[in-house]
C-alpha positions as CSV (number, residue, x, y, z in Angstrom):
1,M,18.2,18.1,2.6
2,S,16.8,20.7,5.0
3,A,13.7,20.7,2.8
4,L,12.8,17.3,4.3
5,T,12.8,18.4,7.9
6,G,9.4,17.7,9.4
7,R,8.1,16.1,6.2
8,R,5.8,13.1,6.8
9,A,6.9,10.1,4.6
10,L,5.5,6.7,3.9
11,V,7.8,4.1,2.4
12,T,6.7,0.7,1.1
13,G,9.1,-2.3,1.2
14,A,10.6,-0.7,4.3
15,S,12.4,-3.7,5.5
16,G,14.2,-4.5,2.2
17,T,17.6,-3.4,1.1
18,F,16.4,-0.1,-0.4
19,G,13.7,0.4,2.2
20,R,16.0,0.2,5.3
21,H,18.6,2.6,3.9
22,L,15.9,5.0,2.6
23,C,14.0,5.1,5.9
24,A,17.2,5.7,7.8
25,A,18.3,8.5,5.3
26,L,14.9,10.2,5.5
27,H,14.9,10.1,9.3
28,A,18.5,11.5,9.3
29,A,17.3,14.3,7.0
30,G,14.6,15.3,9.6
31,A,11.6,13.6,8.1
32,R,9.0,11.6,10.1
33,V,8.8,8.2,8.5
34,V,6.4,5.2,8.7
35,G,7.1,2.1,6.7
36,L,5.0,-0.7,5.3
37,D,6.2,-4.3,4.8
38,L,5.0,-7.8,5.2
39,H,6.0,-8.0,8.8
40,A,5.6,-5.3,11.4
41,H,8.3,-4.1,13.7
42,D,8.3,-1.0,15.9
43,A,11.7,0.7,15.7
44,P,12.1,4.0,17.5
45,D,13.0,5.9,14.3
46,T,10.8,4.2,11.8
47,P,7.8,2.1,12.8
48,V,6.9,-0.5,10.2
49,L,3.3,-1.6,9.8
50,G,2.7,-5.1,8.6
51,V,0.6,-5.5,5.5
52,D,0.3,-7.7,2.4
53,L,0.2,-5.1,-0.4
54,T,-1.4,-7.6,-2.7
55,D,-4.5,-7.5,-0.5
56,P,-6.6,-4.4,-1.5
57,A,-8.6,-4.1,1.7
58,A,-5.5,-4.6,4.0
59,T,-3.6,-2.0,1.9
60,A,-6.2,0.7,2.3
61,T,-6.4,0.0,6.0
62,A,-2.6,0.1,6.5
63,V,-2.2,3.4,4.5
64,T,-5.0,5.0,6.6
65,A,-3.3,3.9,9.8
66,A,0.1,5.2,8.6
67,V,-1.4,8.6,7.6
68,D,-3.2,8.9,10.9
69,R,0.0,8.1,12.8
70,L,1.9,10.7,10.8
71,G,-0.9,13.3,11.0
72,G,-1.0,13.7,7.2
73,L,1.2,12.8,4.3
74,D,3.8,14.8,2.3
75,L,5.7,12.0,0.6
76,L,4.9,8.4,-0.5
77,V,7.8,6.3,-1.9
78,N,6.6,3.2,-3.7
79,N,9.6,1.1,-3.2
80,A,8.3,-2.5,-2.6
81,G,9.2,-4.9,-5.4
82,V,10.0,-8.5,-6.3
83,G,12.0,-10.0,-9.1
84,G,12.6,-13.4,-10.7
85,P,13.3,-15.1,-14.0
86,A,10.5,-15.1,-16.6
87,P,11.3,-15.8,-20.3
88,A,8.9,-14.0,-22.6
89,E,8.6,-17.2,-24.8
90,L,7.0,-19.2,-22.0
91,P,3.4,-18.8,-20.7
92,P,3.0,-16.6,-17.7
93,D,3.2,-18.5,-14.4
94,D,2.9,-17.6,-10.7
95,T,6.3,-15.9,-10.8
96,V,5.0,-13.5,-13.5
97,R,1.7,-12.9,-11.7
98,Q,3.5,-12.1,-8.5
99,Q,5.8,-9.6,-10.1
100,I,3.0,-7.8,-11.8
101,E,0.9,-7.9,-8.6
102,V,3.6,-6.5,-6.4
103,N,5.6,-4.2,-8.7
104,L,2.6,-2.6,-10.4
105,L,-0.8,-3.3,-8.8
106,A,0.4,-2.9,-5.2
107,A,2.0,0.5,-6.0
108,W,-1.2,1.5,-7.8
109,R,-3.5,0.6,-4.9
110,T,-1.1,2.1,-2.3
111,T,-1.0,5.3,-4.2
112,A,-4.8,5.4,-4.7
113,A,-5.3,4.9,-0.9
114,A,-2.8,7.7,-0.1
115,L,-3.9,10.2,-2.7
116,P,-6.5,12.0,-0.6
117,A,-3.9,12.9,2.0
118,L,-1.3,13.7,-0.7
119,V,-3.7,16.0,-2.5
120,A,-4.7,17.7,0.7
121,D,-1.1,18.4,1.6
122,H,0.2,19.0,-2.0
123,G,2.6,16.1,-1.4
124,R,4.7,14.0,-3.7
125,V,4.8,10.3,-4.8
126,I,8.0,8.7,-5.9
127,F,8.0,5.4,-7.8
128,V,11.1,3.2,-7.7
129,A,11.1,1.7,-11.1
130,S,14.2,0.1,-12.8
131,R,16.3,0.9,-15.8
132,M,14.8,-2.3,-17.2
133,A,11.6,-0.3,-17.7
134,V,13.3,1.3,-20.8
135,L,16.2,-1.1,-21.3
136,P,14.7,-4.6,-21.3
137,L,16.7,-7.7,-20.9
138,P,15.9,-11.2,-22.1
139,L,14.7,-13.9,-19.6
140,A,13.3,-11.3,-17.2
141,A,10.2,-10.3,-19.1
142,A,7.9,-10.1,-16.0
143,Y,10.2,-7.6,-14.2
144,G,10.6,-5.4,-17.3
145,V,6.9,-5.5,-18.1
146,S,5.8,-4.7,-14.5
147,K,8.3,-1.8,-14.3
148,R,7.4,-0.4,-17.7
149,A,3.8,-0.5,-16.7
150,L,4.6,1.2,-13.5
151,V,6.1,4.1,-15.5
152,A,3.0,4.2,-17.6
153,Y,0.8,4.4,-14.5
154,A,3.0,7.2,-13.1
155,D,2.7,9.1,-16.4
156,A,-1.1,8.8,-16.3
157,L,-1.2,9.8,-12.6
158,R,0.8,12.9,-13.3
159,L,-1.7,14.0,-15.9
160,E,-4.5,13.5,-13.5
161,V,-3.2,14.9,-10.2
162,G,0.0,16.8,-11.2
163,T,-1.6,20.1,-10.3
164,H,-1.6,19.1,-6.7
165,V,0.8,16.2,-6.3
166,G,4.4,15.8,-7.7
167,V,5.0,12.5,-9.5
168,T,8.6,11.2,-9.9
169,V,10.0,8.0,-11.3
170,V,13.5,6.8,-10.3
171,Y,15.4,4.4,-12.4
172,P,18.1,2.4,-10.6
173,S,20.3,-0.2,-12.2
174,M,21.3,-3.4,-10.5
175,V,21.9,-3.2,-6.8
176,A,23.1,-6.2,-4.8
177,S,20.1,-7.4,-2.8
178,P,18.0,-10.5,-2.2
179,I,15.7,-9.5,-5.1
180,H,18.2,-11.2,-7.4
181,D,18.5,-14.4,-5.5
182,S,15.9,-16.4,-7.4
183,T,17.4,-15.3,-10.7
184,A,20.9,-16.3,-9.6
185,R,19.5,-19.7,-8.5
186,A,18.1,-20.2,-11.9
187,G,21.6,-19.7,-13.4
188,L,20.6,-16.3,-14.8
189,S,22.9,-13.9,-12.9
190,L,22.9,-10.4,-14.2
191,N,26.7,-10.2,-13.8
192,G,28.2,-9.0,-17.0
193,V,24.9,-7.7,-18.3
194,S,24.0,-4.9,-15.9
195,R,26.6,-2.8,-14.1
196,P,26.0,-2.8,-10.3
197,E,25.6,0.5,-8.4
198,P,25.7,1.1,-4.6
199,V,22.4,1.4,-2.8
200,E,23.6,4.6,-1.2
201,G,23.5,6.3,-4.7
202,V,19.9,5.2,-5.3
203,V,18.8,6.5,-1.9
204,A,20.6,9.8,-2.5
205,A,18.8,10.1,-5.8
206,I,15.4,9.5,-4.2
207,L,16.2,12.0,-1.4
208,R,17.2,14.7,-4.0
209,A,14.0,14.1,-5.9
210,A,12.0,14.4,-2.6
211,A,13.8,17.6,-1.6
212,A,13.8,19.4,-5.0
213,R,11.8,22.6,-5.2
214,R,9.8,21.0,-8.0
215,A,9.2,17.3,-8.4
216,P,11.4,16.0,-11.3
217,R,9.7,13.8,-13.8
218,D,12.3,11.1,-14.4
219,V,15.5,10.5,-12.3
220,A,18.4,8.3,-13.3
221,T,20.6,7.4,-10.4
222,T,24.0,7.6,-12.2
223,T,25.6,9.4,-15.1
224,R,25.7,6.1,-17.0
225,G,22.1,5.6,-16.2
226,R,21.2,9.0,-17.8
227,L,23.0,7.9,-20.9
228,E,21.3,4.5,-21.0
229,L,17.9,6.1,-20.6
230,A,18.5,8.6,-23.4
231,V,19.8,5.9,-25.8
232,A,16.9,3.5,-24.9
233,R,14.3,6.2,-25.6
234,H,15.8,7.8,-28.7
235,A,17.6,4.9,-30.3
236,P,15.8,1.7,-29.4
237,A,17.2,-0.2,-32.3
238,L,20.7,0.6,-31.2
239,T,19.8,-0.5,-27.6
240,D,18.5,-3.8,-29.0
241,R,21.8,-4.4,-30.8
242,L,23.8,-3.6,-27.7
243,V,21.8,-6.0,-25.5
244,R,21.9,-8.8,-28.1
245,R,25.7,-8.4,-28.4
246,T,26.1,-8.7,-24.7
247,V,23.8,-11.7,-24.4
248,A,25.6,-13.4,-27.3
249,G,28.9,-12.9,-25.5
250,R,27.6,-14.6,-22.4
251,I,26.2,-17.5,-24.5
252,A,29.6,-17.9,-26.3
253,A,31.3,-18.0,-22.9
254,G,28.9,-20.7,-21.7
255,D,27.5,-18.6,-18.9
256,L,23.9,-19.7,-19.6
257,D,24.6,-23.4,-20.2
258,A,23.3,-24.5,-16.8
259,A,20.1,-22.4,-17.0
260,P,17.2,-24.5,-18.2
261,L,15.1,-21.4,-18.7
262,A,17.6,-20.1,-21.2
263,A,17.8,-23.3,-23.2
264,G,15.7,-22.0,-26.1
265,L,17.7,-18.7,-26.3
266,V,21.0,-20.6,-26.2
267,R,19.9,-23.1,-28.9
268,R,18.7,-20.4,-31.2
269,H,22.0,-18.5,-30.9
270,R,24.2,-21.5,-31.4
271,H,22.1,-23.1,-34.1
272,P,20.4,-20.3,-36.0
273,G,19.0,-22.7,-38.6
274,T,17.0,-24.7,-36.1
275,P,13.7,-23.8,-34.4
C-alpha cells in the first residue's frame, strides 16, 4: 500500500461501520484523510466535517472545505449509504426516497463537486455499491434500485472523465452494521439469504483498488462475490431461480410470517391460485 503514501483522500459516511475502518486503514497506509458525515468531529488522524449530503449547497461547500484542507484531492470514496425494507409492489414512500437520495443523488452531487480537483490531480473516485446492484433481492427494491443506478452513474462518469479520473465500483455483500437494523425490525433479516463478510475484507478491497496502478472497473470483495457477479450478469434467469428458491425456503420455514411487508409475497407463495 505504499502507493497511498501522501495521497489526499475524502471519504463520505466517515463515521459509519465502513467509513471508520476505511479512514483508519487509509491513514495507516500513509494517506491524508478528511471525512464527511452528518455530525462533525475532529479526530487527530481523520477530521470529519459535518454535512447533510442531501443538501446540494451544503455538500458543495463541505467538499470545497475538505479539498482546501487537504490541499487538493487524489481519491474520493463515496461510501455513505442507507438501507431499509421497500417491497417493489408497494408505492414508493419516504424510505424509498431517502435511499435514492442518499445512495445515488448524494454520491452524484459529491462527485460533481469534487471533480474539478480530481481532474486537476488525475485522481480516482471509488463508489461503494452492493452486490444487490446486480443480484436483487425481494422486499428491498429501493436499495437495489439505488445501487444499480449508482453503478449506471459510475459507468457514465467513466465515459466522460475516464481519460483523467479513474472510476471504480466496489460490490460488497452483507456486512454486519446498523444499516440493516430497520430491515431486521421489520422482520426481514437477510440471514440465510445473503452470506455475511467481514468489514475488513471490504476495506482491503477498496484499498487495493485505490492503490492499483490502473483503476479497476469493477471489484468484488470475495471469491464468492466474483462468482455471483459473473452469474448475475451472464445468466440472469439462473440468478432469479436461485433467489426464488432461497426465498421459498425461508417462507416454508415461516421466517417471514411476522413481517407485514412480506404478507403479499408469503400469500402468493403459499396459495398460488389466489391474487
